[in-house]
C-alpha positions in Angstrom: 0.0 0.0 0.0 1.2 3.5 -0.8 1.3 6.4 1.5 0.3 9.4 -0.6 0.7 13.1 0.0 -3.1 13.4 -0.1 -3.6 10.9 2.7 -1.0 12.7 4.8 -2.5 16.1 4.2 -6.2 15.2 4.6 -5.6 13.2 7.8 -6.5 9.7 6.5 -3.0 8.3 7.0 -2.7 6.2 10.1 -0.4 7.0 12.9 2.0 4.2 11.8 2.1 5.6 8.2 2.9 9.0 9.5 5.7 7.6 11.7 7.0 5.7 8.7 7.2 8.8 6.6 8.9 10.6 9.4 11.5 7.8 9.7 12.1 7.9 6.0 12.7 11.6 6.1 15.0 11.2 9.1 17.0 8.4 7.3 17.4 10.6 4.2 18.8 13.4 6.4 21.2 11.0 8.1 22.3 9.6 4.7 23.0 13.0 3.4 24.9 14.0 6.6 27.0 10.8 6.3 28.1 11.7 2.8 28.8 15.3 3.7 30.9 14.2 6.6 32.8 11.8 4.2 33.4 14.8 1.9 34.6 16.9 4.8 37.0 14.2 5.8 38.4 14.1 2.2 39.1 17.9 2.2 42.6 17.8 3.7 43.9 15.1 1.4 41.9 15.7 -1.8 40.0 19.0 -1.8 38.6 18.7 -5.3 37.0 15.3 -4.6 35.7 16.5 -1.2 34.1 19.6 -2.6 32.6 17.6 -5.5 31.2 15.0 -3.1 29.7 17.6 -0.8 28.3 19.7 -3.6 26.7 16.8 -5.5 25.2 15.2 -2.5 23.8 18.5 -1.3 22.3 19.3 -4.7 20.7 15.9 -4.8 19.4 16.2 -1.3 17.9 19.6 -1.8 16.3 18.6 -5.1 14.6 15.7 -3.3 13.4 17.9 -0.5 12.0 20.4 -3.0 10.2 17.5 -4.7 8.6 16.4 -1.5 7.6 19.9 -0.5 6.1 20.5 -4.0 4.0 17.2 -3.6 2.8 18.3 -0.2 1.9 21.8 -1.5 0.0 20.4 -4.5 -1.9 18.0 -2.2 -2.8 21.0 0.1 -3.9 23.1 -2.8 -6.1 20.3 -4.2 -7.6 19.7 -0.8 -8.4 23.4 -0.3 -9.9 23.7 -3.8 -12.2 20.6 -3.1 -13.2 22.1 0.3 -14.0 25.5 -1.3 -16.1 23.8 -4.1 -18.0 21.8 -1.4 -18.8 25.0 0.5 -19.8 26.8 -2.6 -22.3 24.0 -3.5 -23.7 24.0 0.0 -24.3 27.8 0.0 -26.0 27.9 -3.4 -29.5 29.3 -3.3 
């Protein structure tokens, strides 16, 4: 079963699903930090490789964060539009 942005936004995701998403995000942060620390440890002996590693991993990490945030924003926007259309139908004379 998939955990969608829509289910996380509208509250239909279970507590276990929310925890799983949190753990995946935390694991991604730790993975990124491990690679950045590896790049920092390379700086004294091989500055070019260290900087390249830090830069590439940071770009990849921030692109993935942007993608996740965009998915959440899209789900919030769709939920708000659906809510507004329901209210407009209820208040029609």
